[in-house]
N, C-alpha and C positions, 0 to 999 in steps of 0.2 A: 686763213682767209684775209682778204683786204677789203677795207671799206673807205670810201672817200668822204671826208668831212666837207661841209659847205665852204670852209675857208681854204680848201685845197690840200689839207693834210691827209696823207695816206695813213689810215689807222690799221695796224696789224692785229689780228685776233688769233690767239693760239691757245693750246691747252698745255698744262705743265706736266712733264713726264716724271715728276717725283712720286706720282701714283704707282709707278712701276719699280720693282726692286732690282735695279741694275747698277752694279758698282764698277764695271769695267767696260772697255770698248765693245767687246763681243756682246755683252749684255745689252748695251745701248743699241747696237745694230739689230739685235734680235727683237727688241721692243718696237723698233720702227716697222718691221715686217709683221709682227704679231698684232700690234695695236694701232699704231699711228696711221699706217696706210689704210687699214680697214675703216678707221674713222673718216678719212678723206673720202673713201668710196661711198660710205653711207650718206655723206653730205653732198655727194655728186659735185664736188668742187675741184677745179683744176689744181689748186694748191691749198694746203692747210698748214698753218703754223704750229710748230711745236716749241714750247719753252723747255729746253733740255735741262734736266738735272744731271750734272756730271759730278760724281763723287770725287773726293780728293785724289785717289790713285788714277782714275780715268782722266781727270783734268791734267795732272802732271804728265802722264804718258802722252797725251795729245799735244800739250804745249811743247814737248821736247821732240816731236816727230811730225814734220810737215807732211810726210807721206800718209800717216795715219789720219791727219786732219783732212787731207785730200780724199782719202777713202770714205770718210764719213760724209763729206760734202757730196760726193758722187752718189752715195746711197740715198741721201736726202732728196737730191734732184730726181733720181730714178723713181722714187716713190711719190713724187708730187708734194714734197714737204719743204718748208723753209724755216730758218731759225733767225730771229732778230733779238731774242732774249734768252737769258739763262737764269735758272734759279740757283743762286749761290748761297742760300741760307743754310740748308743742311750740309755738313762737311763730309760725313760718311755715316754708314750704319742707320739710314733713315727707316729701314724696314726691320731693324732688330726687334726682338720680342718686346723689349722695353726701351723707349727713346726718352720720353719725358724731358727733363732739364738738359740732357746731353746734347740736344739739338742746338743749344746756344754756345757750345764750345767747339773750337776756340772762339773767343770773342775778339773785339777790336783792340784789346791791349796786347794781344799775342801775335808774334810774327807769322805764325802759321796761317792765320786768317788773311793777312796781307798777301802772302805768297800764293795762297789758293785763289784769291780773287783776281790777282794779276794774271795767273795762269788761265783762268776762265776768260778774262778779257782778251788775251792773245788768241785763244781758240775761237772766240766769237768773232773777232776781226777777220778771221779767215773763212768763217762760215756765212757771214752776212751776204744776203743778196746784193748784187752790184748796185741796185737802185735804192737800197735802204738808206734812210737819212742818218740813222745812228743805231747802235746796238745798246742793250740794257742788261744789267746784272743786278738782281735783288740780293740783299744781304741782311745779316743780323743787325738789329737796331742798337748797336754798340755792345750790348750784352745783357745778361740777366741782372736784375736790379740789386742783388746782393751776392757777394760784397761789392760795393761800388764807392770808391773814395775819391777825393780830389786828385790824388796821385794817379789813380787808374783813369780818371777822366782826362788828365793831361797826357798820359801815355796814348790813349785812344785818339786824341786830337792830333798828336804827332804822327801816328800811324796813318790816319786819314790824309794828312798832308803828303806823306810819302806815296800813298795810293794815287792822289791827284797828279803828282809828278810822274808816276809811272804811266798813268793813262794819257798824259800829255805826250810823253815820249813815244808811246804806242801810236798815237795819232800822227806824230811826225814821221814815224817809220813806215806806217801802212796806209796813211791817208783815210783811215776809218775812225770815226768817233765812237767810243764806248763810254757809257755813263753808268754809274753805280747808284742804286737807290736803296737807302736804309729803310727797312720796313717796320714801322711802329707796330708793336705787338703787346698785348696785355702781359703784365708782369716784368717787362723789360725796362731798362734804363729809359729808353724812348718808347713809351706806351701810347701816347696820344700825339696829335698834331701840335698841341701847345708845347709838349716836351721836345718834339722835333725842332720847333722854332728856337727853343732855348739851348738845346745841346748841340745843334748843328750850326750855330751862328758863325763859326769860324771856318767852315768848309769852303773849298773852291766850288762854287755853285755852277761853274761851267762843266765840271766833271762829276759832281756828286749832288744828289737830290734825294727824293723820297720815293719809295714804292708804296703806294696807297692800297692796302688790302681792305676790301669792302666788309669782310667779316670782322676784322679787327676794329674797324671804324664803328661798326654796329655794336660790338661788345662794349665799347667805351661810351655808348650812347652819344656819340658825336654826330651832329647834324652835318651832312656832307658839304653843303654850300658854305657854311660857316668854317668848317675845317679847311676847305680849300682856300678860302679868303685868308685864313690864319697863316697858311703856308706861303701864300703869295706875298703877304705883308712882310714875311721874313726873308723873302728873296729865294725861297726854295721851290723848285719845280717838281712835278710828278713825272719821274723818269718812266715809270710804268704803273699800271694798276692791275690788281688781281681781282678778278670777278669771283666772288665767293660769298656764301651765305652762312650766317651764324644760326645756331640752334636757339630758339626763344621759348619762353614760358610766360604767358600773361599772368597766371596766378600760381606761383610755385608752392603755395600752401595747399593746393587742391590735391588730394590723394591720387586721382587719375593722372594728373599732370606729373606728379613726382614719379609715378610708376613708368610713365612714358619717358621721362628724362633718364631714369636709371638705366634704361636699355642702351644709352649712349656712353655710359661710364665704362671705360675699358683700360687695359694696362699699358698700351703702347704709347699713346700720345697724351700730352698735357692738355686738359680742357678747362682753361681758366673761366671763372664765372664772375659776372658783375651784376649786382642788384641796383636797380635804378635809384638815384638819389643825387644830392649835391654835396660832395662828390659821390659817385657810385661806391657801394660797399664791395669789397673784393676778397675772393679766395682763389687759390691757385689750382684747384682741380674740382671736377664735378662731384666726385664721391665725397669730398670734404664738405662741399656745400649741402649736399643731400643729407649728410650726417648731422647737420644743425649749425654749421659755421656761419650761415647766413640766415637772417630771420624769416625771409620769404614773405614779407609784407608788401613788396613791390615787384614788378616784372624782373625776370632774369634774362640775361643773354649769355650764351655759352660759346666759348671758342671751340666749336666743333663744326668743321666745314661740311655742310650737308649739300646734297645735289641741288644745282641751281634751278632745275626745271620741275622738280617734284616736291610737293609739300610733305613734311613728316606726318606721322599719324596723329589724328585728333587725340586730345585737345590741344596739342602743340600747334601754334599758328604758323601759316606760311611765312617764311622770312624774306621773300623776294622784294617787298617794297623798299627796304633799305638798300639792296643792290641796285634797284632801278634808280633810286635817288642819287646814289654815288655816280653811276654812269651818266645820269642827266647833268649833274654838276660838272663833270669832266668834259662831256662831249655834246651836251644838249644845247649849248649856246652858239654865239657867232664865232667863237674861237675854241679850237681844240686844245685842251690843256694836258693831253698826253697823246702819244701815238702808238702805245703798246698796251694791249688788253690781254690778260692771260687768265683763263679759267683754271682755278687751282683747287680742285676737290681731290685731295690726296688721301681721303679717308674712306674710299669705297670699301676697302678690305676690313675695316673695323666698324662699319655701320651695324645696327642690329641685324641679326643673321638673316631675317626674312627680307631685308632691304639690300643685301649685298648682291652684286652681279652673280647670276647662276648660269653656268653652262658656257660653251664656247661662243665667243663673240659678244657676250652680254656686257662686258666692260666697255668695249668699243661702242656698243649701242648707247650706253649711258653717257659716255663722253661726247659722242656726236649729238645727242639730245641737248646737252648743256651748251655746246657751241651753237647749235641752231637757235636755242632760246636767246643766247646773248646776241648773236647776229641779228635776230629779228627785233630785239629791243633797240639795238643801235640804229637799225633802219627806221624804226618808229621815231627816233630822235632827229631824223633828217639825213643820216648817212646813206650812201649808196654802195652796194657791193660792186666791186670792180675786179677785173681779171689782172693778174700780174703782168 
C-alpha cells in the first residue's frame, strides 16, 4: 500500500515475508500465491507491498540470473504486489527448529555478509517499481556483542566502506538507489540509537543508515522522539522502519503475569528481556529472566514480536502505544523521516498455541489485520492512501 505524506513523500507500507519458511525461488513464488496475494485481496487494495526475505541461496541464484529476477517481477506484478524493501537480517535457516544466536551470523566482520547484502541490493534494483525513490535493505547491527574487539570493529568498518562503494557502483550501473539500514537490536553491538550514533559515525550516510524497529526501541525503553533526534544529530537517517510490538509486563513479580509470560518462552527465537532502570537490567532470553536472572521489581519489555492489532491476554498490557509513538515521531510531523514501513511479525508460528493462526487463510487474515491497523494509524497522522 502507498500513502502520501503532507510533505509529498510517498510512504510504502509492506509486510515482511520472513514469517514464511521459504529458502529458494520456488518457495518464494509459492508464498506469493498462498499468502501475499490473499492479504491484498482481504485489504481490497490494488497493490500491497511485500518486504521480501530472500535467504542466502535464493539471493545468490537471483543475482546471477536476470531471467529469474524477471520471472519474480512478473509474478509480483500479476498478483498486485510490489517490493521496495528486503529483509537482509537472517542469512538462512530462519525457520530451523532452533535459531537463537545463529541469526546474527555471519556478521559484518565476515565477507559472506557483504556478498549476501550486495546480492540483495542487485536483486532489489531490478524489482523496484519504476517510480520508487529508493530501495532499502535491513541488516544485522554489526553483530552480537560478544566477542567484539577493536580489531573486529575495524574489520566491520572496512567492510561497510566496501558495501558503500558497491552500492554506489550499483547506482551508477542501474540508475537505482539502494540504501542499507543497520537494525539496532537488544544484545547486539548496536543495541540502541546511542550505540548506532557511536558505532556508525564513519559510514557513508548517503548509502547506509538505520532500520528502526519499533519493538527493539520499546525493549530498550527508548523514547521515540528522543531516539530519532539522537540519530539525526549523528547524521544518520532512518532508511526504513519496522512496525512491530514488544511483549510487556507491568508487574513481572505477579504470578499471573509470570504465567502469561511463560507461554511466550519457546525454543526457536531469542527473546531478550530488559527491566526498566537507568540503565535497564538485561538478560538474553525470557526463560532466563523468568528463572530469576532479573529481580522483577520494575516493568519488563521482551523482544517477542506480538501481533500489532491484537492485545495479548491479561494481565499483559497492550503494547501498541509504543508503536504509535514511533510512527508519530517518524511520520506525524511536517517532514517524513522515512518512506518505508514494514510490518514485521515473524513470530506467528511460535505464539502461544491458542493465539496461532488456525486453518486455511488464517495467517493471511492476521497479516491483513496488521496492515489495516498500521495504515489506519498512518492516516490518523495525516497521511492519505493513494493508488500506485
